[in-house]
MDTraj code that builds the backbone (N, CA, C; nanometers):
import mdtraj as md
import numpy as np

residues = "TRP ILE MET GLY LEU THR PHE ASN ARG ALA LEU THR ARG TYR LYS ALA ALA HIS GLY ILE PRO LEU GLU ASP LYS ILE ALA HIS VAL ARG ASP PHE PRO TYR VAL ARG THR ARG LEU ARG LEU MET PRO ALA PHE SER ILE VAL LEU MET ALA CYS LEU ALA LEU TYR GLY PRO SER PHE GLU PHE ASN ASP LEU ARG ARG ARG PHE GLY PRO ASN LEU ALA ALA PRO LEU ILE LEU GLN PHE LEU ILE SER PHE SER ALA THR ALA ILE PHE ASN ILE ASN SER THR VAL LEU ILE ASP CYS PHE PRO GLU ARG PRO ALA SER ALA THR ALA LEU ASN ASN LEU CYS ARG CYS LEU LEU GLY ALA VAL GLY VAL SER VAL ILE GLN PRO LEU ILE GLY ALA VAL LYS ALA MET ARG ALA PHE PHE ILE VAL SER GLY ILE VAL PHE LEU PHE THR PRO LEU VAL TRP ILE GLU TRP LYS TRP GLY GLU LYS TRP ARG GLN GLU ARG GLU LYS ARG LEU ALA GLN".split()
xyz = np.array([
    [5.1339, -0.5498, -8.2279],
    [5.1380, -0.4294, -8.3073],
    [5.1553, -0.3079, -8.2165],
    [5.0780, -0.3011, -8.1093],
    [5.0862, -0.1877, -8.0180],
    [5.2223, -0.1861, -7.9482],
    [5.2710, -0.3029, -7.9062],
    [5.4028, -0.3085, -7.8433],
    [5.5119, -0.2664, -7.9402],
    [5.5002, -0.3076, -8.0648],
    [5.5978, -0.2679, -8.1662],
    [5.5964, -0.1181, -8.1899],
    [5.4770, -0.0612, -8.1902],
    [5.4636, 0.0836, -8.2091],
    [5.5294, 0.1606, -8.0949],
    [5.5018, 0.1220, -7.9708],
    [5.5628, 0.1916, -7.8568],
    [5.7136, 0.1683, -7.8521],
    [5.7579, 0.0487, -7.8912],
    [5.9012, 0.0211, -7.8936],
    [5.9707, 0.1080, -7.9983],
    [5.9111, 0.1194, -8.1166],
    [5.9717, 0.2016, -8.2218],
    [5.9755, 0.3490, -8.1830],
    [5.8741, 0.3965, -8.1127],
    [5.8763, 0.5357, -8.0646],
    [5.9912, 0.5563, -7.9661],
    [6.0065, 0.4629, -7.8729],
    [6.1144, 0.4737, -7.7746],
    [6.2510, 0.4633, -7.8427],
    [6.2615, 0.3776, -7.9431],
    [6.3867, 0.3624, -8.0164],
    [6.4199, 0.4903, -8.0927],
    [6.3197, 0.5541, -8.1511],
    [6.3406, 0.6815, -8.2209],
    [6.3887, 0.7887, -8.1238],
    [6.3273, 0.7956, -8.0053],
    [6.3717, 0.8921, -7.9038],
    [6.5146, 0.8617, -7.8581],
    [6.5464, 0.7336, -7.8406],
    [6.6807, 0.6936, -7.7995],
    [6.7839, 0.7342, -7.9047],
    [6.7538, 0.7076, -8.0308],
    [6.8468, 0.7445, -8.1381],
    [6.8668, 0.8953, -8.1447],
    [6.7584, 0.9710, -8.1291],
    [6.7698, 1.1170, -8.1324],
    [6.8536, 1.1676, -8.0151],
    [6.8335, 1.1107, -7.8967],
    [6.9078, 1.1549, -7.7787],
    [7.0563, 1.1195, -7.7859],
    [7.0911, 1.0138, -7.8589],
    [7.2303, 0.9690, -7.8672],
    [7.2962, 1.0029, -8.0009],
    [7.2286, 1.0810, -8.0838],
    [7.2867, 1.1237, -8.2106],
    [7.3047, 1.0128, -8.3122],
    [7.2221, 0.9120, -8.3060],
    [7.2284, 0.8008, -8.4015],
    [7.1295, 0.8305, -8.5137],
    [7.1733, 0.8211, -8.6400],
    [7.0789, 0.8453, -8.7493],
    [6.9604, 0.7481, -8.7427],
    [6.8426, 0.7978, -8.7786],
    [6.7207, 0.7175, -8.7683],
    [6.7238, 0.5919, -8.8540],
    [6.7913, 0.5985, -8.9681],
    [6.7914, 0.4825, -9.0580],
    [6.8893, 0.3735, -9.0149],
    [6.9789, 0.4044, -8.9210],
    [7.0741, 0.3042, -8.8723],
    [7.0043, 0.2005, -8.7852],
    [7.0413, 0.0765, -8.8073],
    [6.9917, -0.0323, -8.7225],
    [7.0872, -0.0450, -8.6043],
    [7.0302, -0.0661, -8.4874],
    [7.1158, -0.0885, -8.3713],
    [7.0848, -0.2262, -8.3147],
    [7.1901, -0.2911, -8.2713],
    [7.1741, -0.4238, -8.2096],
    [7.1363, -0.4046, -8.0638],
    [7.1392, -0.5094, -7.9910],
    [7.1040, -0.5064, -7.8492],
    [7.1993, -0.4117, -7.7767],
    [7.1490, -0.2961, -7.7358],
    [7.2300, -0.1938, -7.6707],
    [7.2088, -0.2024, -7.5205],
    [7.3173, -0.1956, -7.4464],
    [7.3095, -0.2144, -7.3023],
    [7.2294, -0.1053, -7.2320],
    [7.2421, 0.0217, -7.2747],
    [7.1762, 0.1291, -7.2007],
    [7.0383, 0.1665, -7.2543],
    [6.9873, 0.0940, -7.3526],
    [6.8513, 0.1195, -7.4003],
    [6.7529, 0.0665, -7.2958],
    [6.6504, 0.1435, -7.2584],
    [6.5573, 0.1008, -7.1517],
    [6.4535, -0.0012, -7.2005],
    [6.4982, -0.1229, -7.2251],
    [6.4093, -0.2267, -7.2772],
    [6.2910, -0.2546, -7.1841],
    [6.3199, -0.2700, -7.0560],
    [6.2156, -0.3088, -6.9610],
    [6.1091, -0.2006, -6.9508],
    [6.1509, -0.0775, -6.9333],
    [6.0527, 0.0315, -6.9229],
    [5.9750, 0.0502, -7.0524],
    [6.0420, 0.0327, -7.1633],
    [5.9734, 0.0465, -7.2917],
    [5.8662, -0.0598, -7.3065],
    [5.8985, -0.1810, -7.2706],
    [5.8014, -0.2904, -7.2841],
    [5.6883, -0.2799, -7.1821],
    [5.7208, -0.2372, -7.0606],
    [5.6198, -0.2321, -6.9547],
    [5.5306, -0.1081, -6.9612],
    [5.5552, -0.0204, -7.0552],
    [5.4796, 0.1035, -7.0630],
    [5.3282, 0.0796, -7.0732],
    [5.2856, -0.0253, -7.1402],
    [5.1427, -0.0530, -7.1581],
    [5.0826, -0.1388, -7.0476],
    [5.1661, -0.1937, -6.9620],
    [5.1183, -0.2855, -6.8590],
    [5.0150, -0.2240, -6.7648],
    [5.0329, -0.0998, -6.7154],
    [4.9309, -0.0442, -6.6253],
    [4.7925, -0.0342, -6.6897],
    [4.7869, 0.0036, -6.8147],
    [4.6566, 0.0158, -6.8818],
    [4.5879, -0.1206, -6.8913],
    [4.6619, -0.2221, -6.9322],
    [4.6026, -0.3552, -6.9433],
    [4.5661, -0.4112, -6.8054],
    [4.6451, -0.3796, -6.7032],
    [4.6140, -0.4258, -6.5680],
    [4.4855, -0.3623, -6.5161],
    [4.4672, -0.2344, -6.5427],
    [4.3449, -0.1661, -6.4998],
    [4.2235, -0.2242, -6.5712],
    [4.2357, -0.2470, -6.7019],
    [4.1247, -0.3072, -6.7767],
    [4.0923, -0.4456, -6.7209],
    [4.1957, -0.5248, -6.6937],
    [4.1745, -0.6591, -6.6399],
    [4.1038, -0.6551, -6.5051],
    [4.1518, -0.5704, -6.4143],
    [4.0896, -0.5632, -6.2811],
    [3.9455, -0.5136, -6.2889],
    [3.9206, -0.4125, -6.3705],
    [3.7842, -0.3587, -6.3816],
    [3.6898, -0.4626, -6.4413],
    [3.7334, -0.5302, -6.5450],
    [3.6466, -0.6298, -6.6091],
    [3.6229, -0.7504, -6.5189],
    [3.7258, -0.7922, -6.4445],
    [3.7063, -0.9016, -6.3490],
    [3.6078, -0.8620, -6.2400],
    [3.6183, -0.7378, -6.1940],
    [3.5270, -0.6908, -6.0891],
    [3.3830, -0.6817, -6.1397],
    [3.3645, -0.6518, -6.2680],
    [3.2293, -0.6399, -6.3238],
    [3.1723, -0.7723, -6.3742],
    [3.2591, -0.8707, -6.3949],
    [3.2151, -0.9980, -6.4524],
    [3.1153, -1.0702, -6.3616],
    [3.1451, -1.0803, -6.2335],
    [3.0540, -1.1451, -6.1386],
    [2.9207, -1.0742, -6.1282],
    [2.9188, -0.9410, -6.1098],
    [2.7906, -0.8705, -6.1044],
    [2.7076, -0.8845, -6.2321],
    [2.7743, -0.9043, -6.3466],
    [2.6962, -0.9211, -6.4688],
    [2.6120, -1.0484, -6.4627],
    [2.6606, -1.1527, -6.3946],
    [2.5811, -1.2739, -6.3765],
    [2.4756, -1.2556, -6.2685],
    [2.5084, -1.1840, -6.1624],
    [2.4105, -1.1557, -6.0574],
    [2.2930, -1.0763, -6.1147],
    [2.3219, -0.9835, -6.2033],
    [2.2160, -0.9052, -6.2662],
    [2.1240, -0.9956, -6.3487],
    [2.1820, -1.0942, -6.4154],
    [2.1006, -1.1899, -6.4905],
    [2.0107, -1.2711, -6.3981],
    [2.0571, -1.3035, -6.2784],
    [1.9743, -1.3770, -6.1822],
    [1.8550, -1.2931, -6.1367],
    [1.8754, -1.1618, -6.1254],
    [1.7655, -1.0743, -6.0845],
    [1.6585, -1.0636, -6.1924],
    [1.6997, -1.0779, -6.3184],
    [1.6058, -1.0643, -6.4307],
    [1.5665, -1.2023, -6.4853],
    [1.5587, -1.3016, -6.3993],
    [1.5375, -1.4393, -6.4397],
    [1.4118, -1.4590, -6.5251],
    [1.3052, -1.3901, -6.4937],
    [1.1801, -1.4130, -6.5668],
    [1.1835, -1.3554, -6.7081],
    [1.2788, -1.2645, -6.7379],
    [1.2896, -1.2071, -6.8721],
    [1.3862, -1.2836, -6.9612],
    [1.4583, -1.3769, -6.9041],
    [1.5592, -1.4502, -6.9806],
    [1.6959, -1.3863, -6.9633],
    [1.8005, -1.4649, -6.9741],
    [1.9346, -1.4115, -6.9496],
    [1.9816, -1.3207, -7.0631],
    [2.0558, -1.2189, -7.0264],
    [2.1199, -1.1310, -7.1217],
    [2.2697, -1.1575, -7.1126],
    [2.3217, -1.2220, -7.2130],
    [2.4612, -1.2634, -7.2086],
    [2.5565, -1.1641, -7.2743],
    [2.5055, -1.0499, -7.3199],
    [2.5915, -0.9534, -7.3875],
    [2.7015, -0.9019, -7.2946],
    [2.6649, -0.8582, -7.1753],
    [2.7650, -0.8029, -7.0822],
    [2.8693, -0.9074, -7.0421],
    [2.8291, -1.0287, -6.9999],
    [2.9323, -1.1269, -6.9642],
    [3.0238, -1.1631, -7.0820],
    [2.9689, -1.1711, -7.2027],
    [3.0522, -1.2062, -7.3178],
    [3.1498, -1.0949, -7.3531],
    [3.1049, -0.9704, -7.3471],
    [3.1941, -0.8574, -7.3742],
    [3.3028, -0.8508, -7.2678],
    [3.2641, -0.8673, -7.1420],
    [3.3627, -0.8666, -7.0342],
    [3.4608, -0.9829, -7.0470],
    [3.4105, -1.0991, -7.0876],
    [3.4978, -1.2147, -7.1063],
    [3.5998, -1.1877, -7.2166],
    [3.5567, -1.1229, -7.3251],
    [3.6492, -1.0865, -7.4325],
    [3.7566, -0.9906, -7.3799],
    [3.7148, -0.8878, -7.3053],
    [3.8100, -0.7898, -7.2538],
    [3.9063, -0.8521, -7.1518],
    [3.8558, -0.9434, -7.0699],
    [3.9420, -1.0140, -6.9748],
    [4.0459, -1.0963, -7.0505],
    [4.0010, -1.1709, -7.1500],
    [4.0933, -1.2542, -7.2280],
    [4.1949, -1.1695, -7.3025],
    [4.1493, -1.0605, -7.3630],
    [4.2396, -0.9733, -7.4380],
    [4.3449, -0.9118, -7.3473],
    [4.3022, -0.8566, -7.2332],
    [4.3982, -0.7897, -7.1449],
    [4.4926, -0.8901, -7.0780],
    [4.4431, -1.0059, -7.0394],
    [4.5299, -1.1073, -6.9786],
    [4.6327, -1.1580, -7.0798],
    [4.5896, -1.1807, -7.2036],
    [4.6824, -1.2236, -7.3083],
    [4.7850, -1.1146, -7.3367],
    [4.7420, -0.9897, -7.3384],
    [4.8358, -0.8787, -7.3610],
    [4.9388, -0.8724, -7.2492],
    [4.8947, -0.8914, -7.1258],
    [4.9875, -0.8883, -7.0123],
    [5.0902, -1.0009, -7.0237],
    [5.0466, -1.1207, -7.0575],
    [5.1412, -1.2310, -7.0714],
    [5.2332, -1.2113, -7.1915],
    [5.1844, -1.1521, -7.3000],
    [5.2714, -1.1237, -7.4148],
    [5.3762, -1.0187, -7.3800],
    [5.3362, -0.9168, -7.3052],
    [5.4327, -0.8160, -7.2604],
    [5.5381, -0.8815, -7.1718],
    [5.4928, -0.9645, -7.0791],
    [5.5850, -1.0342, -6.9905],
    [5.6812, -1.1229, -7.0689],
    [5.6301, -1.1936, -7.1663],
    [5.7142, -1.2797, -7.2488],
    [5.8177, -1.1980, -7.3255],
    [5.7780, -1.0849, -7.3771],
    [5.8703, -0.9995, -7.4515],
    [5.9779, -0.9426, -7.3599],
    [5.9401, -0.9034, -7.2383],
    [6.0395, -0.8544, -7.1411],
    [6.1400, -0.9652, -7.1100],
    [6.0914, -1.0864, -7.0901],
    [6.1828, -1.1975, -7.0621],
    [6.2775, -1.2224, -7.1793],
    [6.2267, -1.2151, -7.3014],
    [6.3118, -1.2355, -7.4189],
    [6.4138, -1.1228, -7.4309],
    [6.3727, -0.9986, -7.4005],
    [6.4671, -0.8871, -7.4034],
    [6.5751, -0.9015, -7.2961],
    [6.5378, -0.9562, -7.1813],
    [6.6346, -0.9740, -7.0729],
    [6.7257, -1.0943, -7.0955],
    [6.6787, -1.1926, -7.1686],
    [6.7574, -1.3130, -7.1966],
    [6.7617, -1.3387, -7.3466],
    [6.8251, -1.2485, -7.4239],
    [6.8236, -1.2639, -7.5697],
    [6.9011, -1.3858, -7.6193],
    [6.9912, -1.4373, -7.5359],
    [7.0676, -1.5550, -7.5773],
    [6.9876, -1.6848, -7.5617],
    [6.8756, -1.6794, -7.4864],
    [6.7922, -1.7981, -7.4652],
    [6.6434, -1.7635, -7.4762],
    [6.5975, -1.7201, -7.5927],
    [6.4567, -1.6796, -7.6040],
    [6.3585, -1.7959, -7.5878],
    [6.3975, -1.9147, -7.6305],
    [6.3065, -2.0293, -7.6174],
    [6.2850, -2.0646, -7.4699],
    [6.3901, -2.0570, -7.3910],
    [6.3769, -2.0843, -7.2474],
    [6.2899, -1.9797, -7.1794],
    [6.3068, -1.8536, -7.2186],
    [6.2259, -1.7465, -7.1604],
    [6.0787, -1.7649, -7.1948],
    [6.0516, -1.8006, -7.3186],
    [5.9134, -1.8231, -7.3611],
    [5.8547, -1.9448, -7.2905],
    [5.9337, -2.0499, -7.2759],
    [5.8862, -2.1698, -7.2064],
    [5.8540, -2.1394, -7.0604],
    [5.9371, -2.0595, -6.9965],
    [5.9115, -2.0209, -6.8583],
    [5.7805, -1.9430, -6.8477],
    [5.7604, -1.8490, -6.9368],
    [5.6370, -1.7710, -6.9351],
    [5.5154, -1.8606, -6.9594],
    [5.5260, -1.9527, -7.0530],
    [5.4136, -2.0425, -7.0819],
    [5.3860, -2.1365, -6.9647],
    [5.4900, -2.1824, -6.8973],
    [5.4704, -2.2678, -6.7804],
    [5.3951, -2.1923, -6.6715],
    [5.4367, -2.0695, -6.6446],
    [5.3680, -1.9884, -6.5427],
    [5.2240, -1.9602, -6.5837],
    [5.2030, -1.9279, -6.7100],
    [5.0674, -1.8994, -6.7591],
    [4.9774, -2.0216, -6.7436],
    [5.0270, -2.1371, -6.7807],
    [4.9459, -2.2590, -6.7710],
    [4.9194, -2.2979, -6.6256],
    [5.0192, -2.2825, -6.5388],
    [4.9981, -2.3131, -6.3975],
    [4.8960, -2.2187, -6.3348],
    [4.9061, -2.0906, -6.3664],
    [4.8073, -1.9952, -6.3146],
    [4.6677, -2.0256, -6.3679],
    [4.6595, -2.0628, -6.4946],
    [4.5298, -2.0997, -6.5517],
    [4.4710, -2.2221, -6.4840],
    [4.5546, -2.3214, -6.4569],
    [4.5069, -2.4433, -6.3907],
    [4.4590, -2.4132, -6.2490],
    [4.5328, -2.3306, -6.1773],
    [4.4920, -2.2935, -6.0415],
    [4.3603, -2.2160, -6.0476],
    [4.3505, -2.1218, -6.1399],
    [4.2284, -2.0419, -6.1520],
    [4.1063, -2.1256, -6.1833],
    [4.1207, -2.2192, -6.2757],
    [4.0079, -2.3048, -6.3140],
    [3.9675, -2.3966, -6.1989],
    [4.0650, -2.4463, -6.1246],
    [4.0315, -2.5387, -6.0162],
    [3.9737, -2.4674, -5.8937],
    [3.9983, -2.3392, -5.8796],
    [3.9536, -2.2658, -5.7616],
    [3.8226, -2.1898, -5.7843],
    [3.7974, -2.1447, -5.9060],
    [3.6869, -2.0505, -5.9265],
    [3.5496, -2.1138, -5.9015],
    [3.5277, -2.2369, -5.9450],
    [3.3949, -2.2965, -5.9255],
    [3.3618, -2.3196, -5.7779],
    [3.4532, -2.3767, -5.6981],
    [3.4223, -2.3870, -5.5545],
    [3.4045, -2.2497, -5.4890],
    [3.4811, -2.1501, -5.5355],
    [3.4677, -2.0158, -5.4803],
    [3.3316, -1.9559, -5.5139],
    [3.2858, -1.9750, -5.6372],
    [3.1524, -1.9265, -5.6759],
    [3.0460, -1.9981, -5.5945],
    [3.0627, -2.1289, -5.5731],
    [2.9669, -2.2038, -5.4919],
    [2.9624, -2.1564, -5.3482],
    [3.0750, -2.1118, -5.2972],
    [3.0815, -2.0698, -5.1567],
    [3.0325, -1.9267, -5.1350],
    [3.0675, -1.8346, -5.2254],
    [3.0364, -1.6928, -5.1994],
    [2.9558, -1.6258, -5.3101],
    [2.9104, -1.6986, -5.4092],
    [2.8365, -1.6458, -5.5247],
    [2.9315, -1.5765, -5.6224],
    [2.8834, -1.5545, -5.7436],
    [2.9682, -1.5055, -5.8529],
    [3.0229, -1.3658, -5.8274],
    [2.9392, -1.2759, -5.7776],
    [2.9839, -1.1381, -5.7618],
    [3.1014, -1.1291, -5.6643],
    [3.0875, -1.1886, -5.5485],
    [3.1968, -1.1837, -5.4497],
    [3.3196, -1.2606, -5.4985],
    [3.2966, -1.3708, -5.5676],
    [3.4086, -1.4515, -5.6163],
    [3.4964, -1.3702, -5.7110],
    [3.4345, -1.2980, -5.8028],
    [3.5142, -1.2211, -5.8977],
    [3.5681, -1.0927, -5.8360],
    [3.5055, -1.0414, -5.7304],
    [3.5666, -0.9324, -5.6540],
    [3.6939, -0.9826, -5.5862],
    [3.6902, -1.1045, -5.5339],
    [3.8079, -1.1635, -5.4702],
    [3.9200, -1.1819, -5.5726],
    [3.8856, -1.2356, -5.6893],
    [3.9854, -1.2551, -5.7946],
    [4.0442, -1.1204, -5.8382],
    [3.9583, -1.0206, -5.8537],
    [4.0052, -0.8866, -5.8892],
    [4.0961, -0.8303, -5.7801],
    [4.0633, -0.8553, -5.6543],
    [4.1478, -0.8124, -5.5434],
    [4.2836, -0.8804, -5.5445],
    [4.2861, -1.0087, -5.5802],
    [4.4134, -1.0813, -5.5897],
    [4.5001, -1.0205, -5.6995],
    [4.4389, -0.9903, -5.8131],
    [4.5136, -0.9238, -5.9215],
    [4.5663, -0.7893, -5.8729],
    [4.4833, -0.7152, -5.7996],
    [4.5242, -0.5860, -5.7454],
    [4.6430, -0.5998, -5.6496],
    [4.6411, -0.7045, -5.5673],
    [4.7505, -0.7257, -5.4725],
    [4.8834, -0.7568, -5.5410],
    [4.8780, -0.8218, -5.6574],
    [5.0008, -0.8563, -5.7281],
    [5.0461, -0.7488, -5.8264],
    [4.9652, -0.6465, -5.8479],
    [5.0015, -0.5389, -5.9405],
    [5.1292, -0.4649, -5.8993],
    [5.1588, -0.4469, -5.7707],
    [5.2852, -0.3801, -5.7363],
    [5.4101, -0.4494, -5.7900],
    [5.4012, -0.5771, -5.8230],
    [5.5167, -0.6446, -5.8828],
    [5.5563, -0.5798, -6.0151],
    [5.4580, -0.5287, -6.0889],
    [5.4867, -0.4580, -6.2138],
    [5.5648, -0.3305, -6.1830],
    [5.5239, -0.2595, -6.0778],
    [5.5933, -0.1352, -6.0419],
    [5.7353, -0.1642, -5.9930],
    [5.7558, -0.2759, -5.9244],
    [5.8907, -0.3145, -5.8821],
    [5.9769, -0.3406, -6.0047],
    [5.9224, -0.4133, -6.1007],
    [5.9959, -0.4395, -6.2245],
    [6.0220, -0.3097, -6.3008],
    [5.9254, -0.2197, -6.3019],
    [5.9408, -0.0896, -6.3690],
    [6.0553, -0.0103, -6.3056],
    [6.0600, -0.0113, -6.1722],
    [6.1578, 0.0701, -6.1001],
    [6.2983, 0.0120, -6.1074],
    [6.3135, -0.1184, -6.0844],
    [6.4462, -0.1775, -6.0728],
    [6.4810, -0.2776, -6.1832],
    [6.3870, -0.3129, -6.2679],
    [6.4115, -0.4151, -6.3697],
    [6.5226, -0.3798, -6.4671],
    [6.5267, -0.2549, -6.5089],
    [6.6299, -0.2127, -6.6040],
    [6.7688, -0.2220, -6.5410],
    [6.7787, -0.1807, -6.4158],
    [6.9059, -0.1890, -6.3431],
    [6.9495, -0.3349, -6.3299],
    [6.8540, -0.4221, -6.2953],
    [6.8860, -0.5644, -6.2819],
    [6.9317, -0.6230, -6.4153],
    [6.8660, -0.5841, -6.5240],
    [6.9039, -0.6349, -6.6565],
    [7.0450, -0.5905, -6.6928],
    [7.0753, -0.4633, -6.6692],
    [7.2080, -0.4119, -6.7031],
    [7.3168, -0.4755, -6.6168],
    [7.2892, -0.4966, -6.4895],
    [7.3869, -0.5635, -6.4027],
    [7.4120, -0.7065, -6.4488],
    [7.3051, -0.7750, -6.4876],
    [7.3189, -0.9120, -6.5372],
    [7.4016, -0.9161, -6.6641],
    [7.3778, -0.8212, -6.7550],
    [7.4542, -0.8176, -6.8799],
    [7.6019, -0.7864, -6.8532],
    [7.6298, -0.7001, -6.7543],
    [7.7696, -0.6718, -6.7181],
    [7.8373, -0.7976, -6.6663],
    [7.7665, -0.8707, -6.5794],
    [7.8245, -0.9957, -6.5252],
    [7.8519, -1.0955, -6.6363],
    [7.7596, -1.1067, -6.7308],
    [7.7796, -1.2015, -6.8416],
    [7.8927, -1.1583, -6.9341],
    [7.9128, -1.0283, -6.9492],
    [8.0187, -0.9771, -7.0366],
    [8.1569, -1.0027, -6.9770],
    [8.1652, -1.0102, -6.8447],
    [8.2945, -1.0317, -6.7790],
    [8.3309, -1.1744, -6.7858],
])
top = md.Topology()
chain = top.add_chain()
for i, resn in enumerate(residues, 1):
    res = top.add_residue(resn, chain, resSeq=i)
    for name in ("N", "CA", "C"):
        top.add_atom(name, md.element.get_by_symbol(name[0]), res)
traj = md.Trajectory(xyz[None], top)
């Protein structure tokens, strides 16, 4: 819903800038900034993901300090919801960008995104428990948050050059 809202706003601005009536439907247009429009929400979701991952480990450490009062699972559960929501939003944005870049093969683009998502999930699940055992929960999730932080520049690379790459690819396919 949020992606659709931001896309429709960008489409309205595009139509106004190019003198296209608002009620006209436009097909896949080469110079419309699909990548930037889709990636507009990515920084917000990335920040939420990194912050929640960084706080997730300390929320368990805090429970260990209050052991005699019983565990308080409200913070870890809320953080887990926010982590899941933001990670799912990031993968949905990525999937939509891939479909916009490869409109002739949307099933392949979605399959590629799902393969990457499942592989990353499998790696994360297999690594996190030994990591928690080695360095405790707080440091483990700081490390995971740091890894997410290290890969965040890939979004900025896609933001900066992704539209150019998409347009060049479409030109090559048109020839």
